C-alpha positions as CSV (number, residue, x, y, z in Angstrom):
1,M,0.0,0.0,0.0
2,E,2.7,2.4,0.9
3,A,4.4,1.7,-2.5
4,I,1.2,2.4,-4.3
5,E,0.8,5.7,-2.4
6,E,4.3,6.7,-3.2
7,R,3.8,6.1,-6.9
8,S,0.6,8.1,-6.9
9,V,2.5,11.0,-5.2
10,D,5.3,10.8,-7.7
11,R,2.9,10.9,-10.6
12,E,1.2,14.0,-9.2
13,E,4.5,15.7,-8.8
14,E,5.5,14.8,-12.4
15,Q,2.1,16.2,-13.7
16,K,2.7,19.4,-11.8
17,E,6.2,19.8,-13.2
18,V,4.8,19.2,-16.7
19,S,2.0,21.7,-16.2
20,Q,4.4,24.3,-14.9
21,K,7.0,24.1,-17.8
22,P,4.7,25.6,-20.6
23,G,3.8,28.5,-18.3
24,R,7.5,29.4,-18.0
25,K,8.1,29.5,-21.8
26,K,5.1,31.7,-22.7
27,P,6.6,35.0,-21.4
28,E,9.9,34.2,-23.2
29,K,8.1,33.6,-26.5
30,K,6.2,36.9,-26.1
31,K,9.3,38.9,-25.4
32,R,11.0,37.3,-28.4
33,A,8.0,38.1,-30.6
34,V,7.9,41.8,-29.4
35,G,11.7,42.1,-30.0
36,C,11.4,40.8,-33.5
37,A,8.5,43.1,-34.3
38,L,10.4,46.2,-33.1
39,L,13.5,45.1,-35.0
40,S,11.5,44.7,-38.2
41,L,9.8,48.1,-37.7
42,F,13.2,49.7,-37.1
43,I,14.6,48.1,-40.3
44,I,11.6,49.2,-42.3
45,M,11.8,52.8,-41.0
46,L,15.6,52.9,-41.8
47,A,15.0,51.6,-45.3
48,C,12.3,54.2,-45.8
49,G,14.6,57.0,-44.6
50,V,17.4,55.9,-46.9
51,L,15.0,55.7,-49.9
52,F,13.6,59.2,-49.1
53,G,17.1,60.6,-48.9
54,L,18.1,59.1,-52.2
55,H,14.8,60.5,-53.7
56,L,15.7,64.0,-52.5
57,L,19.2,63.6,-54.1
58,G,17.6,62.5,-57.4
59,I,19.2,59.1,-57.4
60,V,16.1,57.1,-56.9
61,D,12.5,57.9,-57.7
62,I,10.5,56.4,-54.8
63,R,7.2,57.3,-56.5
64,S,7.7,54.5,-59.0
65,I,8.4,52.0,-56.2
66,T,5.4,53.3,-54.2
67,Y,3.1,53.1,-57.2
68,K,4.3,49.6,-58.2
69,A,3.8,48.3,-54.7
70,G,0.5,50.1,-54.2
71,S,-1.0,48.8,-57.4
72,H,-1.1,45.3,-56.0
73,L,-3.0,46.3,-52.9
74,P,-6.7,45.4,-53.0
75,F,-9.2,48.3,-53.3
76,L,-6.4,50.9,-53.1
77,G,-4.4,49.9,-56.1
78,D,-6.6,51.8,-58.6
79,R,-6.5,54.9,-56.4
80,L,-2.8,54.9,-56.0
81,L,-2.1,54.3,-59.6
82,P,-4.9,55.7,-61.8
83,P,-5.3,54.0,-65.2
84,G,-3.2,55.6,-67.9
85,E,-0.8,57.2,-65.5
86,V,2.8,56.6,-66.5
87,V,5.4,56.0,-63.8
88,I,8.6,57.8,-64.9
89,T,12.2,57.0,-63.9
90,P,14.6,59.6,-62.5
91,E,16.2,59.9,-66.0
92,E,12.9,60.5,-67.6
93,R,12.0,63.0,-64.9
94,R,15.2,65.0,-65.6
95,I,14.4,64.9,-69.3
96,Q,10.9,66.2,-68.6
97,E,12.3,69.0,-66.3
98,L,14.8,70.0,-69.1
99,Q,11.9,70.1,-71.6
100,E,9.8,72.3,-69.3
101,Y,12.8,74.6,-68.8
102,E,13.3,74.8,-72.6
103,E,9.6,75.6,-73.0
104,Q,10.0,78.5,-70.5
105,I,13.0,79.8,-72.3
106,N,11.1,79.7,-75.6
107,S,8.1,81.4,-74.1
108,K,10.3,84.2,-72.7
109,F,12.1,84.6,-76.1
110,L,8.7,84.9,-77.9
111,E,7.6,87.5,-75.3
112,L,10.8,89.5,-75.8
113,Q,10.3,89.3,-79.6
114,R,6.7,90.5,-79.3
115,K,7.8,93.4,-77.1
116,E,10.6,94.3,-79.6
117,E,8.0,94.3,-82.4
118,E,5.8,96.6,-80.4
119,L,8.7,98.9,-79.7
120,G,9.6,99.0,-83.4
121,K,6.0,99.9,-84.2
122,K,6.0,102.7,-81.6
123,E,9.3,104.0,-83.0
124,R,7.8,104.1,-86.5
125,E,4.7,105.9,-85.2
126,L,6.9,108.4,-83.4
127,A,8.9,109.0,-86.6
128,L,5.7,109.8,-88.5
129,M,4.6,112.1,-85.7
130,E,8.0,113.9,-85.9
131,E,7.6,114.3,-89.7
132,E,4.1,115.7,-89.2
133,L,5.4,118.1,-86.5
134,Q,8.2,119.3,-88.7
135,A,5.7,120.0,-91.5
136,R,3.4,121.9,-89.2
137,A,6.3,123.7,-87.6
138,R,7.4,124.9,-91.1
139,S,3.8,126.1,-91.7
140,L,3.8,128.0,-88.4
141,A,7.1,129.6,-89.1
142,E,5.9,130.8,-92.5
143,I,2.7,132.1,-90.9
144,A,4.6,133.9,-88.2
145,Q,6.8,135.7,-90.8
146,T,3.9,137.0,-92.9
147,P,0.8,137.0,-90.6
148,S,-2.7,137.7,-91.9
149,S,-6.2,137.2,-90.4
150,R,-6.6,133.8,-92.1
151,E,-3.1,132.7,-91.4
152,L,-3.4,133.7,-87.7
153,Q,-6.6,131.5,-87.5
154,V,-4.7,128.6,-89.0
155,E,-1.8,129.2,-86.5
156,E,-4.2,129.1,-83.6
157,E,-5.6,125.8,-84.8
158,L,-2.1,124.2,-85.4
159,F,-0.5,125.5,-82.2
160,P,-2.1,123.1,-79.7
161,K,-1.3,120.1,-82.0
162,V,2.3,121.2,-82.3
163,I,2.6,121.5,-78.5
164,A,1.1,118.0,-78.1
165,I,3.5,116.5,-80.6
166,I,6.6,118.2,-79.1
167,Q,5.7,116.7,-75.7
168,E,5.7,113.2,-77.3
169,M,9.2,113.8,-78.8
170,S,12.5,113.2,-77.2
171,T,14.3,116.2,-75.8
172,R,17.0,116.1,-78.5
173,R,14.5,116.0,-81.4
174,A,12.4,118.7,-79.8
175,A,15.5,120.9,-79.4
176,E,16.3,120.4,-83.1
177,V,12.8,121.4,-84.2
178,L,12.8,124.6,-82.0
179,N,16.2,125.6,-83.4
180,D,14.5,126.0,-86.7
181,F,11.7,128.2,-85.3
182,N,12.1,132.0,-85.2
183,D,12.6,133.4,-81.7
184,S,9.1,134.6,-81.1
185,L,7.5,131.3,-82.1
186,A,10.0,129.3,-80.1
187,V,9.3,131.4,-77.0
188,E,5.5,130.8,-77.4
189,V,6.1,127.1,-77.7
190,L,8.4,127.0,-74.6
191,K,5.9,129.0,-72.6
192,A,3.2,126.5,-73.4
193,L,5.2,123.6,-72.3
194,P,5.6,122.4,-68.7
195,P,8.6,124.2,-67.0
196,D,10.7,121.0,-66.6
197,T,10.1,120.0,-70.2
198,A,11.0,123.5,-71.5
199,G,14.2,123.6,-69.4
200,A,15.3,120.2,-70.7
201,I,14.7,121.3,-74.3
202,L,16.6,124.6,-73.8
203,G,19.5,122.6,-72.4
204,R,19.8,120.7,-75.7
205,M,19.3,123.7,-78.0
206,D,22.0,125.8,-79.6
207,A,23.6,127.8,-76.7
208,A,23.3,131.2,-78.3
209,K,19.7,130.8,-79.4
210,A,18.8,129.3,-76.0
211,A,20.3,132.3,-74.3
212,R,18.3,134.7,-76.5
213,L,15.1,132.8,-75.8
214,M,15.6,132.7,-72.0
215,E,16.3,136.5,-72.0
216,Q,13.2,137.2,-74.1
217,M,11.1,135.0,-71.8
218,A,12.5,136.7,-68.7
219,T,11.7,140.1,-70.2
220,E,8.1,139.2,-71.0
221,K,7.7,137.7,-67.6
222,G,9.0,141.0,-66.0
223,E,6.5,143.0,-67.9
């Protein structure tokens, strides 16, 4: 009897030892699983960081990798990679950027060419205005030399137009025109112009004539 009882006690102890062994291994397995997961996450983050750095340097285009990987995902593949969208390589992207830069240069060149054509058009218009001014100036000079009632009326009609055209001319060209006027007509024109414009024109005229005109203008102003 005692032998049987001892055997039953030994069996119970063996069962307890067997039941306790799996319980000791479970925490170790959990710790190992958590460690592996953290290590995997660290490796993935490190790889993503390296790829992103290479993408910024232009060595690798991570968009192509992302699109290719995402296209295999269920439900999200079509959204990540729309049908018909072309995934370009870094070399193709550089070529595309160069083409866009070339298009910008061509656009700026065309814009400059258009502005140059507009400037040439304005210069031609100004040349025609100067020719018209010189013709009218000659008419005014002739009228001033031999005035009559009809001629004075014509002079009054032409004078505002002449003033307007002179204001559109360059200072040098206006000075050349006034050099051909007689002194009285030149004084009337200068008095009708803004003071700064008249002063700039006098500075470009013949020195002797400019001195006479300023003296005459000062005398009339004193009176």
